[in-house]
N, C-alpha and C positions, 0 to 999 in steps of 0.2 A: 353194674354200670347202667347209667341212664342213656337212652338214645331217643331218636326222634319219634318213637312210638309213645313216648311220654314216660314220666317217672312212675315208679310203682311202690306199692307197699310190700313189706317183707312179712311173710308168714311161714308157718311150719307145715311141711307135708306129713303124710302118715308115718314116715320113717324118722321125723324129727329134723330133717334137713331143711336149712333155710333156703327159700326160694323167693324169687322176685315176681310179683304179679303185675303184669304190664297193663297200663291203662290204654286200651285199644281205641283207635280212632274209628269213625264210622265206616271207612273203606274196609279196614281189616275185620271189623266186627260183623258187618252186614254181608259184604261180598265174599269174604273168605271164611265163612262159618265152618267150624270144625265138627262135622257130623258123619263123615264118610268112612268107609271100610277100605281095606287094601284092594278089594275088587273094584270099587268105584274109582280108586286112584289108578288102577290098571286101565280102566276105560278112558280116563282123562289123559293119561300118558299116551296111550295109543292114538287118541284123536289128535294130540298135539304133535306127534311125530309122523304117523302114517297118514299122509294126505295125498290128494291127486297130483302133488309134485313128484310122487314116485313114478308117474307116467312119463316123466322127462328123462328117466335114467338111461333108456336106450340112446337118447340124444347125447348124453354125457359120455357114454361108452364110445360114440362115434369119433370123439376127439382123443380118446385114450387107447382104443384097441382092446382086444380081448384081455390081455395080461394086465394092462394098466387099469382097465375098468374094474375087473374082479378084485385086484389088489387094493385099489382105493376104496371100493365098497366094503371090503372085509375089514380093512384098518379102521375106517370111520365107524363101522358097527361096533368093533371092540372098544375103540377109544371112547365112544359116547356111552356105551353101557358101563364102562369103567368110571368115567367122569361123573355120570349121574349118580352112581352109587357113592362115589367119594363125597359129592355135595350133600347127599342124603345123610351120610354118616356125620358130617359136620353139623347139620341141623339136628340130628338125634343127640349129639354130644351137648349142644347148647341147651336142648330141652332137659336132658338129665341133670344139668346144672341150674335148672330153674330159670332159663332164659330163652324160651322158645321164640323163634323168628318165623314170621309168616311171609316175608317178601324178600325178594333178591336184594334190594337195596338195604334192607335191615341187616341181612347177613354180612354184606360187604361193609356196612357202617361199623358193626361190632368187630369184625375181624380185620379189616384193612384200614378203617378210619373214615371219618365223615366226608373228606374231600373226594375220596374215591367213590363213595356212594352218591354224592350229590352231583359231581361233574363227569363221572364216567358210567358207572353201572346203571344208575337210574335213567339218564337220557338214552343210553344205548338200548336198554330193555324197552323203554317206551317207544323208541323208533322201530325196533324189531317187531313189536306187537302191532303197531299201527300199520307197518309195511305188510305184515302177514294178513291182516284184515282186508287191506286194500287188494292184495293179490287174490285173496279168496273171492272177494266181490267181483273182480275182474274175470276170474276163472268161471264163476257161476254165470255171469252174463254171457261169456263166450260159449259155455256149455248149452245154454238156452238157445243161443243163435245157431249153434251147430245142429241142434235138433230141428230148428225151423228150416234151415237150408236144405236138410235131407229131403223134405217134402216140397219146399218152395225154393229151388235153387236160384231163382231170379227174383226172389222176394224183395220188397223195397224197404223192409224194416232194418234200421240201422243197429249197430252194436250197443250204442248208449241206451236205447230203449230197453234192451234185454238186461242190461246192468241195472236200470232203474227197477225192473220187475224183481230181480233178485234182491235188490236193496230193500224192497217191500218185505220180503221174507225175513231178512236180517232184522228189520225194524221190529217185527213181531217177536222174534226170538230174543232180541235184546232186552225185552222187558222181564225175562226171567230173573228173579231177584238175586241169586247168588250162584257161585261156581258150583256148589254142591247140588243145586237144582238142575244142573245139566246132566246128571249122572244117567238118566234114562235116554236122553238124547244121544249121549256118548256111547251107550250100549248099542243103540242102533248103528251109530257110526262104526263101532268095532266090527259089526257084522258086515257092514257095506264095504269096508276095506277089502275083505276077502272077496266079496262078490264082484266088484268091478276089476279087481286084479285078475281074477279068473277069467273074466271077459277079455281082458287085455292079452292074457296068455293064449286063450283059445283063438282069438282073432289073429294074433301074430303067427301062430302055428299054421292056421288056415291060409293066411296071406303068403307065408313063407313057402308053402307047398304049391301054391297056384302057379299055372303055367305062365301067367303074365309077369311074375316076379321071380322067375327061376334063377337069374343071375344075381349074385350078392358080392359086394365089394367091401372088404373090411380094412382096406388100406387107409392110412391117414393122408388126407389130401391138403394141398396148399403149400405155400412157402414155409421155410423154417420158422420165421417169426410168427406166422399164422398158426402153425402147429403148436408152438410154445404157448402162445396166448390162449389158443383153444384148449390146450391141456389144463392150464391154470383155471380157466373159466369153468371147465368140466369138473375139476377138483372142488371148486366152490359150490357148484350145483349139487354135487354129491354130499358134501359136508352140510350144506343147508337143508338138504332133504332129511338128514338125520336131526336137524336142529330142533331145539326145544325152548330153551331161554326162560322157562317159567317153572322149573322144578320146585323151588321154595313155595310158590303159590299153590301148586298141586299138592304138595306135602301138607300145606296148611289146612287142606280140606279134610284131612284125617282126624278121627277122634283120638286124642292123646290117651296113653302114650303111643308113639309112632314107631317104636322099635321094630325093625324087620318088616314093617308093612310096605315100605316103599320098594324093598328088594323084591317082594312078591309081586307087587304091581308092575315093576320093571320087567320081571321075568315073563309075565303074560303079554306085556307089550312087545317084548322082543321076539316072542314066538310069531307074532304077526309081522314084525319088521323083517325078520329073516325070510319067512315064507313068501311074502309079497315082493320085497325089494329084489331078491335074487331071481325069482321067477319072471317078473316083468322085465327086468334089465336084460337077462340072458335071452329070453324068447323074443323080445323086441329087437335087440341088436342082431340076433341070428337071422330074423326075417328081413330086416331092411338095411343092415350094415351101415355104411357111412351116409346113407340117405335117410337115416332116421330123423324125423321132425322133432320140434320142440316137445310135443306130446305124441305118444304112440298112436292114440286114437286118430290123429290127423293123418297118419300113414294109411289108415284103413280106407281112406277116400282118395282116389287118384285124381290128379288135376285134369287128366284127359282119359276118359273111359269110365266105365261103371265101377262102383265101389267093390272092394274085394269081398265085402260081407253084405248080407241082406240088410235092408233098411231097418227091419224090426229089431235086429241084433244091435246095430248102432244106436238106435233110440234107447233100448233097454240099458245098454252100457253107460250111456250119458245120464240117463235118469237116475242110475245108482250113484253117480258122482254128485248130483245136485244136493241132496240132504247131507251127504258126508262133508262136502266143502262148506256148507253153512255151519255144521257143528264145529269144524275147525276154526272158522271165523269167530264163532262165539267163545271158544276156549281162549283164543288170543285177545279177545275183547275184554276179558275179565280183569287183567292188570290195569287196563285203561279205565274201566268202570270203578275199579278200587280207588284209583287216584281221584277220579271226579267225585265219588261219594265221600272220600276222605276230606275233600275241601268243602263240600256242600252239606253233608250230613250232620245230624245232631245225635250223638249216642244217648243222650238223656231221654230221647223220645223213641217210640217203637219204630222198627224198620218200615212198617206199613202205615205209620201215622201220616196225616196230611202234610205235616212239616217236612217229612223226608220223601214222601211219595211224589209230590209235585216237582221238586228239583231233580229227582231221579228221572222222572219221565222226560222232562225238558232236556237234561244233559245227555241222556242216552239216545234220545231221538236226534238231537243235534249231531252227536257223534256219528251215528249211522248216516245221516244226510251228508255230512262232510266227506265221509269215507266213500260213499256211493258217487258223489260228485268227482272226487279225485280219481276213482277208478274209471269213470266215463271219459274224463278229460285226458287221461294218460293210458291209453290202451297198449302202449309200448312199456308198461311198467315192469315187464319181466327183466329189462336191463337194469332198471333202478333197483329192483328187488335183489338182483345179484350182488350189487354193491352193498345193500343192507345186509345181506347174508354174510358177505366176507367181512364187513365191518362190525356186524352185530352177533350173528350166531356163533361164529368162530371164537371170539373172546368169551362169550357167555357160557359156551358149552365145551370148549376145548382147552381153555386157558384158566379162567377164574376158578373153576372147581379144584383144580390142582393147586393153585395158589392158596386158596382158602384152606384146603386140607393141610398143606405144609405149615401155614401160620397157626392153624388151630391145634393140631396134634404135635407139631414140632418133631417130626421123625429125625433120627440121627443122620448126619450128612454122609455117614458111611452105609446107610441102609439102601436097599434096592428101590423101595418105594419113593424115597426122596428124589433120587436121580431120574427115575422113570417119570415122575411128575415134572421135574425141571425140563427134561428133554421134550416131552410132549407139549408143555407150554411154549418152549422156545420154537419148536418146529411149526406149530400151528400159529404162532404170532407171526412168523415169517410168511407163512402161506396166506395169512389174512391180509398182510400188506400187499403181497403179490396179486392176491385175488382182487383187491380193491383197485389196483393198477389195471388189471385185465378188464374189470367191469367198467371202469371209467373209459378205457379205450373203446369198448364195445358201444358204450353210449354215444361217444362222438362219431362212430362209424354209422350208427343207426338213426341218429337224431334227424338227419336230412330226409329220411324216408317216412317220417311220421308227422302228423299235425294233431292239434287238440281235437278231441272227439272224432278221431279218425275211425272209419268202419273197417277194421282189420279182421 
């Protein structure tokens, strides 16, 4: 079958099997170069899943309670590990039949048809990646401002200036030529995930044991509608925290054949996921109960009174977040860069030729500038990102892998795996719809409290 990657020539592999050699465009050839090992894939996967968003898990628990929080966290961990493996198996199956796919939209084009790829999967993935990068830029700016206010509580520098500073770092990292070239950066990110999670756990335990915060309330507060929408929003937060949305692009960085490599990469990724997500969520909620803020680090600083922790500890914890969140932003920038270079690049000339280098520099710089501007303009982007998570991450991570597996392998309708996939797809489709409603409601509630370039 020919697809949007271009028609190909047929040739015989070593076993004499007819395979189709795809004519890759510049985006796939340059950005998604296939040179990595399963360890590199593990670093990419960890960076794409384990981000500073995990520091918001105690806040999510505050609207779910102990039982609801632990159950949601466990279910989402199991479902995402399962769904990512299913999608990886689909990609491996296509490769074994001489039709390797490098992008999510290519997989959906081949399995579901061109309209699904063009009007659903492609736009949703692009929106998710752009939203993730904007969120990372905003978090980076807020982290810099947090460090600044520790020593200058009455300082005059506004949030947008710190966002611009962080955007400068992103501008430098954006010039790294390919996804594979991020492997060392993502190794550092892999280590930093543990580091700032340990800081969060230590800080929560210390704050929870302090005399000033001896009373803890784990009850669900608010009216019944508030509790319901709060639970739906928290469910979306937890699901989005596990979100990836770029499994095919990460698998594309592997040297073929890719058989079993992604499972190994996912395994080392979920070692980090389980150890960091549970420890931060449980310790943070234990320490602060239903008073948990949007990020547990915010709880370490009291609105009235001295911080629970020494200033040097708070600075170190936030300094560990900065390079990791920049790595996350770069991972989610790769599908965007792939689209840009697919449009502007020329595969007939080298990746570092002047013909390809100049457009790449201009387009990537422009993309970073636009993202930085949006982050500075919309400091309340967390509400918008919740909507993107419900509308984007849930379909890409909890629905489409199951659909693609059933369409590709066609398991018997009497088999357990067929109905497990159907049930998961149906449940998370409903939850995505409800999550969108809850996120839109929250946007309307909060929009009156913010203005463009607000110093929050």
